[in-house]
N, C-alpha and C positions, 0 to 999 in steps of 0.2 A: 584731266585724269590720264595717267599713263598706264597702258596695258602691256602685259608681257607674260612670258611663260617661265615657270620656275619648277625645279625638281626638289622634292622634300622627302626624306626617308623617316618613317615613324613606325612604331609598333603599337598594336592594341590587342586586347584579349577578347576573343569571341568564343562564347560557349555554344557549341552545337546542341541541337535537341537531344542527341544521343548522350552527350556529356552531362547535360542537365539531368537527364533521367538517371544516369549512373550515380550522380551525387545524391539525388533524392532517394533512390533505393538504398543507398548506403546508410542513411540516417534513420530509416524506418525500423520499427521494432518488428518482432516476429508476427504479431497480430496484424499490424499495419501492412506488412508485406503480404500476408495471406489475403487481406482485403484487396490489395493492389492486383494481385494475381487473379483473383476472382473477377475483378472489373475488366482486366485485359482479356480474359477468356470469353467474357460476354461480348466485348467490343470487336475483337479481332478473330475472324473466322479461320485464319491460318495457324492459330495457336491452339494446342490441345494438351491434355495431361497424358503423359506416357503411361501406358498400362503396365509395363514391366519396370524393373529397377532402372534408375537413370544410368546411362552410360555416357561416355565422353561426347559421343556424337549428338546425344539428345540434350544433355544438361551441361556437360563440360567440366565435370569434376572427377578426376581420377584420384582415388584415395589409397595411399599406401602407408603402412605403419612405420614410424620412425621415432625413436626416443628423442626427446627434446635435448638431452645432453649432447647428442651428436649434432652434426651440421643440420641446421633447420631447413627442411624442404618446404615447398609450397603446399603440398597436400599431405594430409594425414588420413588415417582410416576413420570411417564412421561405422562402428561395429556394435553400437549399443541398441538394444531392442526397445520397442515402445514402452513395455511395462517397466523396464529398468529406468528409462529416462523419466517416466512419470513418477515412479517411487522416489527417485533421487530428488526430483523437484519438490515433492511434498515434504519429505523428511528434512531436506536441507533448508527449506524455507523456514521451518520451525526452529532449526538449530541456529539460524542466522539472526533470529530476533534479539532485541535488547534484553538484558538480564532482568530477572524478577526482583523487584525492589522490596524493601520493608513496607509494611502497611503504612501508607501515608497518602492522603488525598485532600483535595480542597474543593471548595465550591462557594459561590457567592449568591446562590439563590436564583440565578438566572438559568434559562434553558441552555444557552450557548456555553456558559462557563461551568457546566457541571463537571464533576470529577472524572478523571480518566477511568474508562470502564474496567481496565485491568486491575484496578485497585479495589473493586467491589466484588462481593460474593453474589451468589444467586439464590440466597435463602429467604427470599421474600415470602411472607406467609400466604397460604392459599385462601381464597374466599370461602366463606361458609354461606352459600346462597342456594336458592332453589331453581337456578336457571337451567334450561334444558341441556346446555352444553357444559355444565359445571364439571362433569366427569371427564371431559376431554382435556388432555394435557396440551398446554401451549406448544411444547416441544414437538408433540406428535403432529400438530397442525402445521407448524413451520416447516417440518420435514417434507410436507406435501406442498410447500410454497403457498400457503394460505396467508393473505395479507392481514395486517392488524385490523383494517376496516371490515374485511369479510368475517373475521373471527368475532368481532363485536356485534356485527349485524346478526350473526347466527344466534348469539346469546339474547339479542333483543327480541327475537321471535317468540321467546317464552314469556314475555312481559305483556300484561294487559294494559294497553294504553289507548287513549283517544287518538283519533287521526291526527290532531294537531300536535299532541305530545310525541307521537311516533315520528312525525315529520321533523319535529325539533330535535329528537334524539338522533335521527338519521343525519341531520345537518351537522350536529356536534361531532359525531363519529367521523364524518368526512372532513371535518376541519382540523383533526388531530395531525400533528407532524409525525415524522418517522420515529421519533423517540416516545410517542404516546402523550405528548403535552398539547394542551390547548393554548396556543400562543396569543390569540386574539381575545380581548375581553368580551363578555357577554353583551355589553352595551354596543360595542363596535359591530359585532356580528348581527345584532338586531337592527342597528341603524343601516347596515349594508343591505338588508333585505327590505326594510320598510321605506327607505329613502327619506323623503321629507315628512312623512306621516308620523308625527311624534307619538300619537296615541297607539298606533299599531306597533311602533318600535318598543314602547313600554310593555305592551301585552306580550310581544315576542320574547322580550328579556325575561319576563316572569316564567314563561314556558321553558326557556333555556335553563333558568336557575333550577327548576324542578327536575328536568331531565338530566342535568349535569350530575346531580346527586345519584341518580340511577346509574349513570355512566361510571362514576367513581366507585361503584360497588361491583363492577364487572371485573373479569379477568383480562389481562394480568393485573395484579395488584399495583396500584399507583397510576393506572391509566386515567387520563382526563385531568391530571394536575395542571396547574397554571404556572408553577415554579417548583424548584427543587425541594424546598422545605415542605410544600404541600404533598409532593410525591412521596417523600419519606414518611410523612405523617399518615398518609393513606395506607401505606404498607405496615406501619406499626399498629394501626388501629385494630387489626385482627390478630395481632401476635399474642402469645401467652402472657397474661398479666404478671408483672414482676417489677421490682424497684428499678431495674435497668431499663425496662420498656417504658415505664412512666418517666424516668429521667430522659430517655431518648426523645419522647414526645415533647417534653418541656424544652429540650435543647433545640428542637426544630422551630420553636417560637423565638429563638434568639438569633442574632446575626450569624450568618453562615461562616463569616470570617473567623469567629471564635472556634468553630468546629474544625475549620481547615487548619488552624494553627494549633489545635489540640490544647487550647488554653484551659487546662483542667481547673485551676484555681478560680478563674473568672467564671467559668460555667457552673462550678459547684456553688459559688456565691449567688449567681443569678437564679439558678434553678432550685436551690435549697436542698441539695443532696451532698453526700460525702464524696471525697475524691475517688474512693474506690468504686462507688456506684457510677460516677461519671465515666470512669475508665471503662467499666463494663458496658455502659450505654454507648460509648464511642465504638466499641467492638461490635455491638449489635447493629449500629447504623452502617458500619463498614460492610456488613453482610447483605445489605439491601441493594436493590437494583435502581440506579439513578436514571436509567433509560429503559423503562419497561417495554416500550414498543420496538426497541431496536432489534430484538430477536426475530421479529416478523419481517424485517426488511429483506426482500428477495434480491439479494446482491449475489451475482454470479461469482463463485469463488475465483479469486484472482491468483490462480496457480501459475507460478513462474516456470516456463519451459525453457531449459537452457539451450543456448545456441551452440555452445562448445562444452565438451565433456573431457575432464582430466582424470586419468586413473594412474595408479602406480604401475610401473612397468620395469621390472628389474631394479636397477639402481637409479633410474630416472623416472620420468613421467611421460605418458603418452597423451597427446592432445589430438582430439578428433572432433569433427563436426557432428552435430546431432542430426542424423539422417531424417528424423521425423519432422523437422522444421524446414527441410529443403524441398521446395516444390519441384516436381518432376514434369518438366515441360518439353515439348518438341514441336516442330513445324508439321502441320498437316500435310502429309505426302500427297494425298489425292488432289487437294486443292492446288498445291504447288506445281504438280505435274500438269494439271489442267491449264494452269496459267501459262505454262511454256507453249502450249498449243494455241493459246488465245492471242489473236492479233487484232481483234476488233476494238470498238470504242470502249473506253473505261479500263483498258489494260494497264495504263500507267498508274491509275489510282490503286488498282489491285496490287501492282508491283510494289507500290509504296507501303501498303499494308503488310505485305510479305516481308519487306525489309524491316519494318517496325517489329514484327514478331521475332525476327532473328536478332535484332539489337536488344530486345527485351530479355531474351534467353541469355545472351552474352553478358548483359549488365548484371543479371542475377548471379551468373557464374562468377563474375568479377567481385561482386559483393561478398560472397562466401569465401572466395580466395583471400580477400583482404582481411576478413574477420579471422580466418585461420592463421594467417601470417602474424597478425597483431597478437592474437592469443598465445601463439607459440613463443613470441618474443617476451610477452609478459611472464609466462611460466618460467622461461629461462632466467629472467631477471629476479623473479621472486621464488626461486627454488626452496629457500629456507622456510617460506610461509607454508608451502605444501607439505613440508616435513614436520615443522614444529608449531604451526599456527600463527595467529596474528601478532603475537609478541615478537616474532622473528621477521616481521615485515620490514623491508628496507625502503628508504625514500625513493620515489620514482616520479618523474615528470613526463609529460607528453613528448617533449622534445627528444628525450633519450630514445624512445621507440621510433619516433619519426626519423631521426638521423640514422638509426640502425637499418631501417627498412627503405630509406630513400623516399619517404612520403612527407606530405605537409602536416603540420600540427593539427590543422583543421580537419584533415582526413582522419587522423587518429581520434580526435574528439568525436567525430560522427560515428566511428566504428565502436567506440567504447560506451556510447550512450544507448540505453535501453537494450543492450545485448548482455546476456548472462552466461556465466561459466559455472558448471557443476564441478565441485572439488571434493576431496575427502573431508573437508571441514564445512561443507555447505555450498549453497548456490549464491553467487555474488554477481553484481553488475561489474562489467569490466572496469568501470571507473573506480571501483573500490580499491583496486590494486595501485592506484596512483595517490600519492600523498606528499605534502610538503615536508621539509626537513627541519628538525630542531637541533641546535648545537649541543654538543656534549663536552665534558671536561677534557676528553682525550683529543679533541679537535675533529672528531668524526661527526656524523649526523645520525639522528634517530628519526624514524618515520612517525608522522603524526598518528597514523593508525596504530602503531605499536604503543605509543604514549597513551592513547585512549584505552587500549587493552589493559595497560598497567593501572590506569585510574579505575577501570571497572574491577580489576582484581583487588585493589586497595579497599574499595568500598565494600566489596563482597566479604572481606575478612575483617571489617572494622567492628568495634564494639557497638551494639545497638543502643547502649546507654550513653556512650560518648562518641557519636559519629565524627568522622574526620571533616574538618573545615577545608575550604579551598587552599588556605595558606598552609595547612598541615600537609595536604597532598602535594603542594608545590615543593615543600621541604623534603618529602619522601622521594620525589622524583629527583631532586638535587642529590640526594644520597645515592641514587642509582647512576649519577653522572649526567643527568639530563637537565638542562637549563630550561625551565618552563615557568613563566610568570603566573601570578594568581589569576589574572584576567583570562589567560589562555586556558588554565585549568577549568575555570568556570564555563568557558565556551565549550570545551570538550565535554564537560559534565552534562551540560544542557543538551548537547547533541546526542548524548547517550540516554537522555531522558531520565537522568538521575536527579532526584529532588535535592534541594539544599540540605545542609546538615541539620538545620532546625526542624525540618519536616521528616527527617529520617530517624529522629530520636524516638526510641521506644518508650512507651508509657511505663 
């Protein structure tokens, strides 16, 4: 073996802890960033919340107003109040939702595959019982964050039951899912409690069968059902008697696929009613609630708070950071000054914690700097959208913004994920402004977002008796000079949550 010395030149990438933290903070959402800040405040004694408005020495963001149409500067003003930003978030969240479609829904009788809630009404009939809480409205209780189980337990207090039946009813109530359905069979519930004792399991199943009937007479109507058809039947049971109601009950005994397809002829033949009565029955069913327990789910409202706010300013637009989502942090002066005087043991560890606090503030500053720069570049590229709406959206890819700002595509991707912009047309995720290009007859490109907006417009103005097929929509786009295949139209239509033509057809 021959030994010797050699010189080799090589390069390798090393991510320092500070750089790793910077990358991680960049991809966090506003909520996740808030949680990260809270954790750092708990762990690092040198970090504190600034009592006054953040200044450059504390936070590092100097904000000045500059229209986007001029040279883009790194910092813009953040002049929107808390109330304005919250109102924008609420109103724009509603306006950015998908369009309301024609009455069409489907279901196959299973809990998971029940129809979309937006296609049902809330006119389920009220119970006519003598329960103590029968006068209390479910909406009143849900406003106080009462769970479905609590609401049912309160009704059960007015029932005269044996200890065994009361325990069985309590168990059934606790076994309901969030939609108010009893997913497990009575036999499986009994077997789970009795174990290998078959005699006890059979006795428990009998008690469950008795108390299930009591449960299914409670409010909200339809609770305790084991599948969609039973849920609808329970709600129809107390409705005003009519041919439509009787037909609706009969239809619930048929396969749900026929109801989903609105196969009037087939349903009329199977149920023994005329076509007109079946049509009326379908309208009755459409007003029922397929998920009666859903209204009790205590889900914290997922209000979107924008990171960036865009407002009209003269002939251009002003882009500013939302001051309310910017944490105001600074280094604890008292501890930092005390550390300068400390020369004893442990000083190096404390010095490291002080440096971590400074790096954390700097990385948060850099995060908002980057968000503002990317947002300003997006607004500059999509000026037509902010004037005319999504029909004027132009094709845009991450590389364009990355090249303009001298950043990597992955950085742009992190910045545009889970970051939101409040605009005159609503609040949108920054990724919304990026879209692929479709060819046009003139040799130019059309944004996929604009094409989806056109499809939405075509469907909104179609005849409900003869809805447009995907092929017809593709032809209409071609007339507009946009080359779009039928499969692409179908993909965009599904992304917009627009039902196929067969389900959009009015009765």
